[in-house]
mmCIF file as Biopython writes it, N, C-alpha, C and O atoms, coordinates in Angstrom:
data_model
#
loop_
_atom_site.group_PDB
_atom_site.id
_atom_site.type_symbol
_atom_site.label_atom_id
_atom_site.label_alt_id
_atom_site.label_comp_id
_atom_site.label_asym_id
_atom_site.label_entity_id
_atom_site.label_seq_id
_atom_site.pdbx_PDB_ins_code
_atom_site.Cartn_x
_atom_site.Cartn_y
_atom_site.Cartn_z
_atom_site.occupancy
_atom_site.B_iso_or_equiv
_atom_site.auth_seq_id
_atom_site.auth_asym_id
_atom_site.pdbx_PDB_model_num
ATOM 1   N N  . MET A ? 1  ? 7.702  23.290 -22.507 1.0 0.0 1  A 1 
ATOM 2   C CA . MET A ? 1  ? 6.741  22.441 -21.710 1.0 0.0 1  A 1 
ATOM 3   C C  . MET A ? 1  ? 6.284  23.224 -20.541 1.0 0.0 1  A 1 
ATOM 4   O O  . MET A ? 1  ? 7.022  24.089 -20.069 1.0 0.0 1  A 1 
ATOM 5   N N  . SER A ? 2  ? 5.138  22.983 -20.051 1.0 0.0 2  A 1 
ATOM 6   C CA . SER A ? 2  ? 4.503  23.610 -18.951 1.0 0.0 2  A 1 
ATOM 7   C C  . SER A ? 2  ? 4.895  22.923 -17.620 1.0 0.0 2  A 1 
ATOM 8   O O  . SER A ? 2  ? 5.374  21.789 -17.605 1.0 0.0 2  A 1 
ATOM 9   N N  . PHE A ? 3  ? 4.675  23.652 -16.508 1.0 0.0 3  A 1 
ATOM 10  C CA . PHE A ? 3  ? 4.893  22.997 -15.259 1.0 0.0 3  A 1 
ATOM 11  C C  . PHE A ? 3  ? 4.042  21.726 -15.076 1.0 0.0 3  A 1 
ATOM 12  O O  . PHE A ? 3  ? 4.506  20.732 -14.516 1.0 0.0 3  A 1 
ATOM 13  N N  . GLY A ? 4  ? 2.787  21.777 -15.559 1.0 0.0 4  A 1 
ATOM 14  C CA . GLY A ? 4  ? 1.946  20.569 -15.372 1.0 0.0 4  A 1 
ATOM 15  C C  . GLY A ? 4  ? 2.502  19.404 -16.210 1.0 0.0 4  A 1 
ATOM 16  O O  . GLY A ? 4  ? 2.458  18.248 -15.790 1.0 0.0 4  A 1 
ATOM 17  N N  . SER A ? 5  ? 3.013  19.724 -17.373 1.0 0.0 5  A 1 
ATOM 18  C CA . SER A ? 5  ? 3.605  18.677 -18.251 1.0 0.0 5  A 1 
ATOM 19  C C  . SER A ? 5  ? 4.842  18.021 -17.504 1.0 0.0 5  A 1 
ATOM 20  O O  . SER A ? 5  ? 5.069  16.812 -17.535 1.0 0.0 5  A 1 
ATOM 21  N N  . ASN A ? 6  ? 5.578  18.909 -16.860 1.0 0.0 6  A 1 
ATOM 22  C CA . ASN A ? 6  ? 6.799  18.411 -16.140 1.0 0.0 6  A 1 
ATOM 23  C C  . ASN A ? 6  ? 6.396  17.512 -14.932 1.0 0.0 6  A 1 
ATOM 24  O O  . ASN A ? 6  ? 7.103  16.560 -14.603 1.0 0.0 6  A 1 
ATOM 25  N N  . VAL A ? 7  ? 5.277  17.826 -14.298 1.0 0.0 7  A 1 
ATOM 26  C CA . VAL A ? 7  ? 4.810  17.095 -13.084 1.0 0.0 7  A 1 
ATOM 27  C C  . VAL A ? 7  ? 4.436  15.691 -13.665 1.0 0.0 7  A 1 
ATOM 28  O O  . VAL A ? 7  ? 4.818  14.649 -13.133 1.0 0.0 7  A 1 
ATOM 29  N N  . ARG A ? 8  ? 3.651  15.736 -14.810 1.0 0.0 8  A 1 
ATOM 30  C CA . ARG A ? 8  ? 3.232  14.453 -15.366 1.0 0.0 8  A 1 
ATOM 31  C C  . ARG A ? 8  ? 4.429  13.565 -15.802 1.0 0.0 8  A 1 
ATOM 32  O O  . ARG A ? 8  ? 4.489  12.365 -15.532 1.0 0.0 8  A 1 
ATOM 33  N N  . PHE A ? 9  ? 5.338  14.215 -16.467 1.0 0.0 9  A 1 
ATOM 34  C CA . PHE A ? 9  ? 6.617  13.520 -16.964 1.0 0.0 9  A 1 
ATOM 35  C C  . PHE A ? 9  ? 7.281  12.807 -15.837 1.0 0.0 9  A 1 
ATOM 36  O O  . PHE A ? 9  ? 7.576  11.617 -15.949 1.0 0.0 9  A 1 
ATOM 37  N N  . TYR A ? 10 ? 7.540  13.521 -14.702 1.0 0.0 10 A 1 
ATOM 38  C CA . TYR A ? 10 ? 8.291  12.915 -13.604 1.0 0.0 10 A 1 
ATOM 39  C C  . TYR A ? 10 ? 7.408  11.919 -12.896 1.0 0.0 10 A 1 
ATOM 40  O O  . TYR A ? 10 ? 7.920  10.905 -12.421 1.0 0.0 10 A 1 
ATOM 41  N N  . ARG A ? 11 ? 6.100  12.144 -12.795 1.0 0.0 11 A 1 
ATOM 42  C CA . ARG A ? 11 ? 5.206  11.102 -12.118 1.0 0.0 11 A 1 
ATOM 43  C C  . ARG A ? 11 ? 5.312  9.815  -12.926 1.0 0.0 11 A 1 
ATOM 44  O O  . ARG A ? 11 ? 5.449  8.737  -12.349 1.0 0.0 11 A 1 
ATOM 45  N N  . ILE A ? 12 ? 5.251  9.910  -14.259 1.0 0.0 12 A 1 
ATOM 46  C CA . ILE A ? 12 ? 5.254  8.717  -15.027 1.0 0.0 12 A 1 
ATOM 47  C C  . ILE A ? 12 ? 6.683  8.059  -14.938 1.0 0.0 12 A 1 
ATOM 48  O O  . ILE A ? 12 ? 6.831  6.842  -14.826 1.0 0.0 12 A 1 
ATOM 49  N N  . ASN A ? 13 ? 7.668  8.912  -14.992 1.0 0.0 13 A 1 
ATOM 50  C CA . ASN A ? 13 ? 9.067  8.402  -14.850 1.0 0.0 13 A 1 
ATOM 51  C C  . ASN A ? 13 ? 9.281  7.616  -13.612 1.0 0.0 13 A 1 
ATOM 52  O O  . ASN A ? 13 ? 10.059 6.663  -13.576 1.0 0.0 13 A 1 
ATOM 53  N N  . GLN A ? 14 ? 8.562  8.037  -12.560 1.0 0.0 14 A 1 
ATOM 54  C CA . GLN A ? 14 ? 8.685  7.327  -11.299 1.0 0.0 14 A 1 
ATOM 55  C C  . GLN A ? 14 ? 7.665  6.127  -11.259 1.0 0.0 14 A 1 
ATOM 56  O O  . GLN A ? 14 ? 7.550  5.424  -10.255 1.0 0.0 14 A 1 
ATOM 57  N N  . ARG A ? 15 ? 7.011  5.953  -12.282 1.0 0.0 15 A 1 
ATOM 58  C CA . ARG A ? 15 ? 5.995  4.889  -12.406 1.0 0.0 15 A 1 
ATOM 59  C C  . ARG A ? 15 ? 4.850  4.952  -11.363 1.0 0.0 15 A 1 
ATOM 60  O O  . ARG A ? 15 ? 4.410  3.953  -10.794 1.0 0.0 15 A 1 
ATOM 61  N N  . LEU A ? 16 ? 4.427  6.161  -11.174 1.0 0.0 16 A 1 
ATOM 62  C CA . LEU A ? 16 ? 3.355  6.426  -10.167 1.0 0.0 16 A 1 
ATOM 63  C C  . LEU A ? 16 ? 2.055  6.730  -10.950 1.0 0.0 16 A 1 
ATOM 64  O O  . LEU A ? 16 ? 2.083  7.431  -11.962 1.0 0.0 16 A 1 
ATOM 65  N N  . THR A ? 17 ? 0.988  6.223  -10.493 1.0 0.0 17 A 1 
ATOM 66  C CA . THR A ? 17 ? -0.344 6.608  -10.988 1.0 0.0 17 A 1 
ATOM 67  C C  . THR A ? 17 ? -0.732 7.899  -10.299 1.0 0.0 17 A 1 
ATOM 68  O O  . THR A ? 17 ? -0.121 8.278  -9.300  1.0 0.0 17 A 1 
ATOM 69  N N  . LEU A ? 18 ? -1.721 8.565  -10.808 1.0 0.0 18 A 1 
ATOM 70  C CA . LEU A ? 18 ? -2.261 9.751  -10.115 1.0 0.0 18 A 1 
ATOM 71  C C  . LEU A ? 18 ? -2.702 9.387  -8.713  1.0 0.0 18 A 1 
ATOM 72  O O  . LEU A ? 18 ? -2.469 10.120 -7.752  1.0 0.0 18 A 1 
ATOM 73  N N  . GLN A ? 19 ? -3.383 8.168  -8.618  1.0 0.0 19 A 1 
ATOM 74  C CA . GLN A ? 19 ? -3.881 7.780  -7.317  1.0 0.0 19 A 1 
ATOM 75  C C  . GLN A ? 19 ? -2.698 7.569  -6.335  1.0 0.0 19 A 1 
ATOM 76  O O  . GLN A ? 19 ? -2.750 8.069  -5.211  1.0 0.0 19 A 1 
ATOM 77  N N  . GLU A ? 20 ? -1.684 6.871  -6.725  1.0 0.0 20 A 1 
ATOM 78  C CA . GLU A ? 20 ? -0.523 6.638  -5.829  1.0 0.0 20 A 1 
ATOM 79  C C  . GLU A ? 20 ? 0.115  7.932  -5.393  1.0 0.0 20 A 1 
ATOM 80  O O  . GLU A ? 20 ? 0.395  8.121  -4.209  1.0 0.0 20 A 1 
ATOM 81  N N  . LEU A ? 21 ? 0.348  8.824  -6.331  1.0 0.0 21 A 1 
ATOM 82  C CA . LEU A ? 21 ? 0.912  10.102 -6.006  1.0 0.0 21 A 1 
ATOM 83  C C  . LEU A ? 21 ? -0.045 10.970 -5.085  1.0 0.0 21 A 1 
ATOM 84  O O  . LEU A ? 21 ? 0.421  11.623 -4.151  1.0 0.0 21 A 1 
ATOM 85  N N  . SER A ? 22 ? -1.223 10.955 -5.342  1.0 0.0 22 A 1 
ATOM 86  C CA . SER A ? 22 ? -2.225 11.713 -4.549  1.0 0.0 22 A 1 
ATOM 87  C C  . SER A ? 22 ? -2.202 11.169 -3.083  1.0 0.0 22 A 1 
ATOM 88  O O  . SER A ? 22 ? -2.329 11.955 -2.144  1.0 0.0 22 A 1 
ATOM 89  N N  . GLU A ? 23 ? -2.044 9.865  -2.889  1.0 0.0 23 A 1 
ATOM 90  C CA . GLU A ? 23 ? -1.980 9.231  -1.501  1.0 0.0 23 A 1 
ATOM 91  C C  . GLU A ? 23 ? -0.675 9.653  -0.791  1.0 0.0 23 A 1 
ATOM 92  O O  . GLU A ? 23 ? -0.645 9.871  0.420   1.0 0.0 23 A 1 
ATOM 93  N N  . LYS A ? 24 ? 0.413  9.761  -1.606  1.0 0.0 24 A 1 
ATOM 94  C CA . LYS A ? 24 ? 1.667  10.165 -0.932  1.0 0.0 24 A 1 
ATOM 95  C C  . LYS A ? 24 ? 1.590  11.642 -0.496  1.0 0.0 24 A 1 
ATOM 96  O O  . LYS A ? 24 ? 2.211  12.043 0.489   1.0 0.0 24 A 1 
ATOM 97  N N  . LEU A ? 25 ? 0.868  12.384 -1.199  1.0 0.0 25 A 1 
ATOM 98  C CA . LEU A ? 25 ? 0.742  13.833 -0.959  1.0 0.0 25 A 1 
ATOM 99  C C  . LEU A ? 25 ? -0.479 14.290 -0.212  1.0 0.0 25 A 1 
ATOM 100 O O  . LEU A ? 25 ? -0.615 15.461 0.139   1.0 0.0 25 A 1 
ATOM 101 N N  . ASN A ? 26 ? -1.402 13.310 0.036   1.0 0.0 26 A 1 
ATOM 102 C CA . ASN A ? 26 ? -2.577 13.619 0.787   1.0 0.0 26 A 1 
ATOM 103 C C  . ASN A ? 26 ? -3.448 14.652 0.154   1.0 0.0 26 A 1 
ATOM 104 O O  . ASN A ? 26 ? -4.000 15.537 0.809   1.0 0.0 26 A 1 
ATOM 105 N N  . VAL A ? 27 ? -3.561 14.508 -1.214  1.0 0.0 27 A 1 
ATOM 106 C CA . VAL A ? 27 ? -4.466 15.385 -2.006  1.0 0.0 27 A 1 
ATOM 107 C C  . VAL A ? 27 ? -5.267 14.490 -2.932  1.0 0.0 27 A 1 
ATOM 108 O O  . VAL A ? 27 ? -4.989 13.294 -3.024  1.0 0.0 27 A 1 
ATOM 109 N N  . SER A ? 28 ? -6.221 15.023 -3.595  1.0 0.0 28 A 1 
ATOM 110 C CA . SER A ? 28 ? -7.074 14.170 -4.524  1.0 0.0 28 A 1 
ATOM 111 C C  . SER A ? 28 ? -6.399 13.989 -5.816  1.0 0.0 28 A 1 
ATOM 112 O O  . SER A ? 28 ? -5.626 14.825 -6.286  1.0 0.0 28 A 1 
ATOM 113 N N  . ALA A ? 29 ? -6.718 12.843 -6.396  1.0 0.0 29 A 1 
ATOM 114 C CA . ALA A ? 29 ? -6.169 12.503 -7.637  1.0 0.0 29 A 1 
ATOM 115 C C  . ALA A ? 29 ? -6.729 13.508 -8.753  1.0 0.0 29 A 1 
ATOM 116 O O  . ALA A ? 29 ? -6.070 13.819 -9.745  1.0 0.0 29 A 1 
ATOM 117 N N  . ASN A ? 30 ? -7.943 13.954 -8.496  1.0 0.0 30 A 1 
ATOM 118 C CA . ASN A ? 30 ? -8.588 14.969 -9.313  1.0 0.0 30 A 1 
ATOM 119 C C  . ASN A ? 30 ? -7.796 16.244 -9.312  1.0 0.0 30 A 1 
ATOM 120 O O  . ASN A ? 30 ? -7.597 16.817 -10.383 1.0 0.0 30 A 1 
ATOM 121 N N  . TYR A ? 31 ? -7.315 16.745 -8.145  1.0 0.0 31 A 1 
ATOM 122 C CA . TYR A ? 31 ? -6.503 17.879 -8.109  1.0 0.0 31 A 1 
ATOM 123 C C  . TYR A ? 31 ? -5.228 17.730 -8.894  1.0 0.0 31 A 1 
ATOM 124 O O  . TYR A ? 31 ? -4.838 18.629 -9.638  1.0 0.0 31 A 1 
ATOM 125 N N  . LEU A ? 32 ? -4.569 16.582 -8.729  1.0 0.0 32 A 1 
ATOM 126 C CA . LEU A ? 32 ? -3.237 16.375 -9.408  1.0 0.0 32 A 1 
ATOM 127 C C  . LEU A ? 32 ? -3.559 16.344 -10.885 1.0 0.0 32 A 1 
ATOM 128 O O  . LEU A ? 32 ? -2.798 16.947 -11.642 1.0 0.0 32 A 1 
ATOM 129 N N  . SER A ? 33 ? -4.595 15.711 -11.371 1.0 0.0 33 A 1 
ATOM 130 C CA . SER A ? 33 ? -4.966 15.662 -12.752 1.0 0.0 33 A 1 
ATOM 131 C C  . SER A ? 33 ? -5.092 17.145 -13.282 1.0 0.0 33 A 1 
ATOM 132 O O  . SER A ? 33 ? -4.549 17.476 -14.336 1.0 0.0 33 A 1 
ATOM 133 N N  . LYS A ? 34 ? -5.768 17.953 -12.578 1.0 0.0 34 A 1 
ATOM 134 C CA . LYS A ? 34 ? -5.958 19.372 -13.002 1.0 0.0 34 A 1 
ATOM 135 C C  . LYS A ? 34 ? -4.641 20.112 -12.961 1.0 0.0 34 A 1 
ATOM 136 O O  . LYS A ? 34 ? -4.378 20.982 -13.791 1.0 0.0 34 A 1 
ATOM 137 N N  . LEU A ? 35 ? -3.789 19.752 -11.960 1.0 0.0 35 A 1 
ATOM 138 C CA . LEU A ? 35 ? -2.408 20.366 -11.909 1.0 0.0 35 A 1 
ATOM 139 C C  . LEU A ? 35 ? -1.671 20.036 -13.237 1.0 0.0 35 A 1 
ATOM 140 O O  . LEU A ? 35 ? -1.145 20.900 -13.939 1.0 0.0 35 A 1 
ATOM 141 N N  . GLU A ? 36 ? -1.680 18.750 -13.506 1.0 0.0 36 A 1 
ATOM 142 C CA . GLU A ? 36 ? -0.967 18.344 -14.708 1.0 0.0 36 A 1 
ATOM 143 C C  . GLU A ? 36 ? -1.495 18.915 -15.966 1.0 0.0 36 A 1 
ATOM 144 O O  . GLU A ? 36 ? -0.758 18.992 -16.948 1.0 0.0 36 A 1 
ATOM 145 N N  . GLN A ? 37 ? -2.788 19.343 -16.005 1.0 0.0 37 A 1 
ATOM 146 C CA . GLN A ? 37 ? -3.404 19.881 -17.163 1.0 0.0 37 A 1 
ATOM 147 C C  . GLN A ? 37 ? -3.326 21.462 -17.189 1.0 0.0 37 A 1 
ATOM 148 O O  . GLN A ? 37 ? -3.786 22.151 -18.100 1.0 0.0 37 A 1 
ATOM 149 N N  . ASN A ? 38 ? -2.678 21.941 -16.058 1.0 0.0 38 A 1 
ATOM 150 C CA . ASN A ? 38 ? -2.536 23.396 -15.934 1.0 0.0 38 A 1 
ATOM 151 C C  . ASN A ? 38 ? -3.848 24.027 -15.703 1.0 0.0 38 A 1 
ATOM 152 O O  . ASN A ? 38 ? -4.008 25.197 -16.050 1.0 0.0 38 A 1 
ATOM 153 N N  . LYS A ? 39 ? -4.851 23.327 -15.120 1.0 0.0 39 A 1 
ATOM 154 C CA . LYS A ? 39 ? -6.133 23.855 -14.796 1.0 0.0 39 A 1 
ATOM 155 C C  . LYS A ? 39 ? -6.324 24.190 -13.377 1.0 0.0 39 A 1 
ATOM 156 O O  . LYS A ? 39 ? -7.339 24.747 -12.960 1.0 0.0 39 A 1 
ATOM 157 N N  . ALA A ? 40 ? -5.257 23.814 -12.590 1.0 0.0 40 A 1 
ATOM 158 C CA . ALA A ? 40 ? -5.287 24.191 -11.098 1.0 0.0 40 A 1 
ATOM 159 C C  . ALA A ? 40 ? -3.948 24.822 -10.777 1.0 0.0 40 A 1 
ATOM 160 O O  . ALA A ? 40 ? -2.918 24.520 -11.380 1.0 0.0 40 A 1 
ATOM 161 N N  . LYS A ? 41 ? -4.012 25.719 -9.795  1.0 0.0 41 A 1 
ATOM 162 C CA . LYS A ? 41 ? -2.824 26.383 -9.286  1.0 0.0 41 A 1 
ATOM 163 C C  . LYS A ? 41 ? -2.285 25.622 -8.085  1.0 0.0 41 A 1 
ATOM 164 O O  . LYS A ? 41 ? -3.037 25.038 -7.305  1.0 0.0 41 A 1 
ATOM 165 N N  . MET A ? 42 ? -0.993 25.644 -7.960  1.0 0.0 42 A 1 
ATOM 166 C CA . MET A ? 42 ? -0.350 25.007 -6.859  1.0 0.0 42 A 1 
ATOM 167 C C  . MET A ? 42 ? 0.075  25.992 -5.773  1.0 0.0 42 A 1 
ATOM 168 O O  . MET A ? 42 ? 0.684  27.023 -6.061  1.0 0.0 42 A 1 
ATOM 169 N N  . LYS A ? 43 ? -0.240 25.677 -4.568  1.0 0.0 43 A 1 
ATOM 170 C CA . LYS A ? 43 ? 0.274  26.539 -3.441  1.0 0.0 43 A 1 
ATOM 171 C C  . LYS A ? 43 ? 1.814  26.347 -3.260  1.0 0.0 43 A 1 
ATOM 172 O O  . LYS A ? 43 ? 2.305  25.220 -3.328  1.0 0.0 43 A 1 
ATOM 173 N N  . PRO A ? 44 ? 2.547  27.425 -3.036  1.0 0.0 44 A 1 
ATOM 174 C CA . PRO A ? 44 ? 3.984  27.336 -2.892  1.0 0.0 44 A 1 
ATOM 175 C C  . PRO A ? 44 ? 4.404  26.278 -1.851  1.0 0.0 44 A 1 
ATOM 176 O O  . PRO A ? 44 ? 5.351  25.528 -2.089  1.0 0.0 44 A 1 
ATOM 177 N N  . GLU A ? 45 ? 3.733  26.214 -0.740  1.0 0.0 45 A 1 
ATOM 178 C CA . GLU A ? 45 ? 4.069  25.349 0.285   1.0 0.0 45 A 1 
ATOM 179 C C  . GLU A ? 45 ? 4.014  23.848 -0.063  1.0 0.0 45 A 1 
ATOM 180 O O  . GLU A ? 45 ? 4.623  23.009 0.600   1.0 0.0 45 A 1 
ATOM 181 N N  . PHE A ? 46 ? 3.273  23.558 -1.109  1.0 0.0 46 A 1 
ATOM 182 C CA . PHE A ? 46 ? 3.113  22.235 -1.588  1.0 0.0 46 A 1 
ATOM 183 C C  . PHE A ? 46 ? 4.353  21.723 -2.440  1.0 0.0 46 A 1 
ATOM 184 O O  . PHE A ? 46 ? 4.592  20.520 -2.549  1.0 0.0 46 A 1 
ATOM 185 N N  . LEU A ? 47 ? 5.072  22.641 -2.996  1.0 0.0 47 A 1 
ATOM 186 C CA . LEU A ? 47 ? 6.166  22.279 -3.819  1.0 0.0 47 A 1 
ATOM 187 C C  . LEU A ? 47 ? 7.232  21.351 -3.237  1.0 0.0 47 A 1 
ATOM 188 O O  . LEU A ? 47 ? 7.587  20.389 -3.918  1.0 0.0 47 A 1 
ATOM 189 N N  . PRO A ? 48 ? 7.772  21.558 -2.036  1.0 0.0 48 A 1 
ATOM 190 C CA . PRO A ? 48 ? 8.668  20.646 -1.480  1.0 0.0 48 A 1 
ATOM 191 C C  . PRO A ? 48 ? 8.227  19.197 -1.381  1.0 0.0 48 A 1 
ATOM 192 O O  . PRO A ? 48 ? 8.966  18.263 -1.692  1.0 0.0 48 A 1 
ATOM 193 N N  . ASP A ? 49 ? 6.950  19.052 -0.918  1.0 0.0 49 A 1 
ATOM 194 C CA . ASP A ? 49 ? 6.387  17.681 -0.798  1.0 0.0 49 A 1 
ATOM 195 C C  . ASP A ? 49 ? 6.259  16.999 -2.210  1.0 0.0 49 A 1 
ATOM 196 O O  . ASP A ? 49 ? 6.494  15.803 -2.385  1.0 0.0 49 A 1 
ATOM 197 N N  . LEU A ? 50 ? 5.879  17.835 -3.164  1.0 0.0 50 A 1 
ATOM 198 C CA . LEU A ? 50 ? 5.716  17.351 -4.506  1.0 0.0 50 A 1 
ATOM 199 C C  . LEU A ? 50 ? 7.095  16.856 -5.099  1.0 0.0 50 A 1 
ATOM 200 O O  . LEU A ? 50 ? 7.212  15.771 -5.669  1.0 0.0 50 A 1 
ATOM 201 N N  . CYS A ? 51 ? 8.104  17.733 -4.916  1.0 0.0 51 A 1 
ATOM 202 C CA . CYS A ? 51 ? 9.458  17.345 -5.413  1.0 0.0 51 A 1 
ATOM 203 C C  . CYS A ? 51 ? 9.968  16.083 -4.690  1.0 0.0 51 A 1 
ATOM 204 O O  . CYS A ? 51 ? 10.566 15.213 -5.323  1.0 0.0 51 A 1 
ATOM 205 N N  . SER A ? 52 ? 9.748  15.983 -3.437  1.0 0.0 52 A 1 
ATOM 206 C CA . SER A ? 52 ? 10.150 14.806 -2.737  1.0 0.0 52 A 1 
ATOM 207 C C  . SER A ? 52 ? 9.473  13.580 -3.190  1.0 0.0 52 A 1 
ATOM 208 O O  . SER A ? 52 ? 10.105 12.539 -3.368  1.0 0.0 52 A 1 
ATOM 209 N N  . ALA A ? 53 ? 8.160  13.678 -3.386  1.0 0.0 53 A 1 
ATOM 210 C CA . ALA A ? 53 ? 7.417  12.539 -3.847  1.0 0.0 53 A 1 
ATOM 211 C C  . ALA A ? 53 ? 7.823  12.052 -5.277  1.0 0.0 53 A 1 
ATOM 212 O O  . ALA A ? 53 ? 7.734  10.869 -5.606  1.0 0.0 53 A 1 
ATOM 213 N N  . LEU A ? 54 ? 8.259  13.006 -6.076  1.0 0.0 54 A 1 
ATOM 214 C CA . LEU A ? 54 ? 8.674  12.724 -7.442  1.0 0.0 54 A 1 
ATOM 215 C C  . LEU A ? 54 ? 10.129 12.410 -7.550  1.0 0.0 54 A 1 
ATOM 216 O O  . LEU A ? 54 ? 10.611 12.006 -8.608  1.0 0.0 54 A 1 
ATOM 217 N N  . ASN A ? 55 ? 10.852 12.596 -6.437  1.0 0.0 55 A 1 
ATOM 218 C CA . ASN A ? 55 ? 12.335 12.376 -6.347  1.0 0.0 55 A 1 
ATOM 219 C C  . ASN A ? 55 ? 13.013 13.273 -7.408  1.0 0.0 55 A 1 
ATOM 220 O O  . ASN A ? 55 ? 13.809 12.822 -8.232  1.0 0.0 55 A 1 
ATOM 221 N N  . VAL A ? 56 ? 12.642 14.591 -7.334  1.0 0.0 56 A 1 
ATOM 222 C CA . VAL A ? 56 ? 13.251 15.549 -8.307  1.0 0.0 56 A 1 
ATOM 223 C C  . VAL A ? 56 ? 13.468 16.897 -7.622  1.0 0.0 56 A 1 
ATOM 224 O O  . VAL A ? 56 ? 12.756 17.229 -6.674  1.0 0.0 56 A 1 
ATOM 225 N N  . SER A ? 57 ? 14.422 17.659 -8.082  1.0 0.0 57 A 1 
ATOM 226 C CA . SER A ? 57 ? 14.659 18.935 -7.529  1.0 0.0 57 A 1 
ATOM 227 C C  . SER A ? 57 ? 13.735 19.984 -8.035  1.0 0.0 57 A 1 
ATOM 228 O O  . SER A ? 57 ? 13.159 19.835 -9.113  1.0 0.0 57 A 1 
ATOM 229 N N  . MET A ? 58 ? 13.572 21.043 -7.292  1.0 0.0 58 A 1 
ATOM 230 C CA . MET A ? 58 ? 12.706 22.081 -7.808  1.0 0.0 58 A 1 
ATOM 231 C C  . MET A ? 58 ? 13.155 22.651 -9.102  1.0 0.0 58 A 1 
ATOM 232 O O  . MET A ? 58 ? 12.334 22.961 -9.965  1.0 0.0 58 A 1 
ATOM 233 N N  . THR A ? 59 ? 14.483 22.804 -9.268  1.0 0.0 59 A 1 
ATOM 234 C CA . THR A ? 59 ? 15.102 23.222 -10.535 1.0 0.0 59 A 1 
ATOM 235 C C  . THR A ? 59 ? 14.645 22.298 -11.626 1.0 0.0 59 A 1 
ATOM 236 O O  . THR A ? 59 ? 14.151 22.760 -12.654 1.0 0.0 59 A 1 
ATOM 237 N N  . ASP A ? 60 ? 14.785 21.064 -11.446 1.0 0.0 60 A 1 
ATOM 238 C CA . ASP A ? 60 ? 14.370 20.104 -12.573 1.0 0.0 60 A 1 
ATOM 239 C C  . ASP A ? 60 ? 12.930 20.188 -12.882 1.0 0.0 60 A 1 
ATOM 240 O O  . ASP A ? 60 ? 12.529 20.094 -14.042 1.0 0.0 60 A 1 
ATOM 241 N N  . LEU A ? 61 ? 12.143 20.361 -11.881 1.0 0.0 61 A 1 
ATOM 242 C CA . LEU A ? 61 ? 10.707 20.374 -12.050 1.0 0.0 61 A 1 
ATOM 243 C C  . LEU A ? 61 ? 10.254 21.542 -12.858 1.0 0.0 61 A 1 
ATOM 244 O O  . LEU A ? 61 ? 9.227  21.469 -13.534 1.0 0.0 61 A 1 
ATOM 245 N N  . TYR A ? 62 ? 11.027 22.670 -12.807 1.0 0.0 62 A 1 
ATOM 246 C CA . TYR A ? 62 ? 10.698 23.894 -13.535 1.0 0.0 62 A 1 
ATOM 247 C C  . TYR A ? 62 ? 11.389 24.054 -14.832 1.0 0.0 62 A 1 
ATOM 248 O O  . TYR A ? 62 ? 11.075 24.971 -15.591 1.0 0.0 62 A 1 
ATOM 249 N N  . LYS A ? 63 ? 12.389 23.137 -15.141 1.0 0.0 63 A 1 
ATOM 250 C CA . LYS A ? 63 ? 13.113 23.352 -16.358 1.0 0.0 63 A 1 
ATOM 251 C C  . LYS A ? 63 ? 12.379 22.828 -17.573 1.0 0.0 63 A 1 
ATOM 252 O O  . LYS A ? 63 ? 11.478 22.003 -17.421 1.0 0.0 63 A 1 
ATOM 253 N N  . GLU A ? 64 ? 12.719 23.265 -18.759 1.0 0.0 64 A 1 
ATOM 254 C CA . GLU A ? 64 ? 12.107 22.871 -19.939 1.0 0.0 64 A 1 
ATOM 255 C C  . GLU A ? 64 ? 12.462 21.483 -20.241 1.0 0.0 64 A 1 
ATOM 256 O O  . GLU A ? 64 ? 13.626 21.114 -20.082 1.0 0.0 64 A 1 
ATOM 257 N N  . ILE A ? 65 ? 11.551 20.678 -20.666 1.0 0.0 65 A 1 
ATOM 258 C CA . ILE A ? 65 ? 11.862 19.250 -21.083 1.0 0.0 65 A 1 
ATOM 259 C C  . ILE A ? 65 ? 11.699 19.215 -22.568 1.0 0.0 65 A 1 
ATOM 260 O O  . ILE A ? 65 ? 10.644 19.558 -23.100 1.0 0.0 65 A 1 
ATOM 261 N N  . LYS A ? 66 ? 12.702 18.816 -23.215 1.0 0.0 66 A 1 
ATOM 262 C CA . LYS A ? 66 ? 12.675 18.708 -24.644 1.0 0.0 66 A 1 
ATOM 263 C C  . LYS A ? 66 ? 11.789 17.592 -25.150 1.0 0.0 66 A 1 
ATOM 264 O O  . LYS A ? 66 ? 11.626 16.598 -24.442 1.0 0.0 66 A 1 
ATOM 265 N N  . ASP A ? 67 ? 11.207 17.697 -26.334 1.0 0.0 67 A 1 
ATOM 266 C CA . ASP A ? 67 ? 10.269 16.723 -26.787 1.0 0.0 67 A 1 
ATOM 267 C C  . ASP A ? 67 ? 10.919 15.340 -26.962 1.0 0.0 67 A 1 
ATOM 268 O O  . ASP A ? 67 ? 10.233 14.325 -26.846 1.0 0.0 67 A 1 
ATOM 269 N N  . ASN A ? 68 ? 12.227 15.287 -27.237 1.0 0.0 68 A 1 
ATOM 270 C CA . ASN A ? 68 ? 12.864 13.996 -27.519 1.0 0.0 68 A 1 
ATOM 271 C C  . ASN A ? 68 ? 13.118 13.204 -26.276 1.0 0.0 68 A 1 
ATOM 272 O O  . ASN A ? 68 ? 13.514 12.040 -26.337 1.0 0.0 68 A 1 
ATOM 273 N N  . VAL A ? 69 ? 12.886 13.845 -25.111 1.0 0.0 69 A 1 
ATOM 274 C CA . VAL A ? 69 ? 12.995 13.061 -23.890 1.0 0.0 69 A 1 
ATOM 275 C C  . VAL A ? 69 ? 11.862 12.046 -23.808 1.0 0.0 69 A 1 
ATOM 276 O O  . VAL A ? 69 ? 12.002 10.991 -23.189 1.0 0.0 69 A 1 
ATOM 277 N N  . PHE A ? 70 ? 10.715 12.384 -24.454 1.0 0.0 70 A 1 
ATOM 278 C CA . PHE A ? 70 ? 9.607  11.446 -24.387 1.0 0.0 70 A 1 
ATOM 279 C C  . PHE A ? 70 ? 9.660  10.321 -25.389 1.0 0.0 70 A 1 
ATOM 280 O O  . PHE A ? 70 ? 8.813  9.428  -25.360 1.0 0.0 70 A 1 
ATOM 281 N N  . GLU A ? 71 ? 10.635 10.343 -26.274 1.0 0.0 71 A 1 
ATOM 282 C CA . GLU A ? 71 ? 10.807 9.321  -27.286 1.0 0.0 71 A 1 
ATOM 283 C C  . GLU A ? 71 ? 11.597 8.188  -26.636 1.0 0.0 71 A 1 
ATOM 284 O O  . GLU A ? 71 ? 12.515 8.450  -25.859 1.0 0.0 71 A 1 
ATOM 285 N N  . ARG A ? 72 ? 11.270 6.979  -26.927 1.0 0.0 72 A 1 
ATOM 286 C CA . ARG A ? 72 ? 12.011 5.827  -26.483 1.0 0.0 72 A 1 
ATOM 287 C C  . ARG A ? 72 ? 12.184 4.850  -27.531 1.0 0.0 72 A 1 
ATOM 288 O O  . ARG A ? 72 ? 12.798 3.807  -27.307 1.0 0.0 72 A 1 
#
């Protein structure tokens, strides 16, 4: 899985919409959508705030998520 896919997975896991997360981070929902699609690059200084908002460690955000995690 890609970084953007992980961001999306953890955002959904926290039951946050793009709009809600964008408000927490003071960025546009459009930017977050592009980040999740790997069409935008993230500035390194943004990572701690993103991890905090998603309630996830940097290690977890970068680890590979297995496909079966999405199955319920």
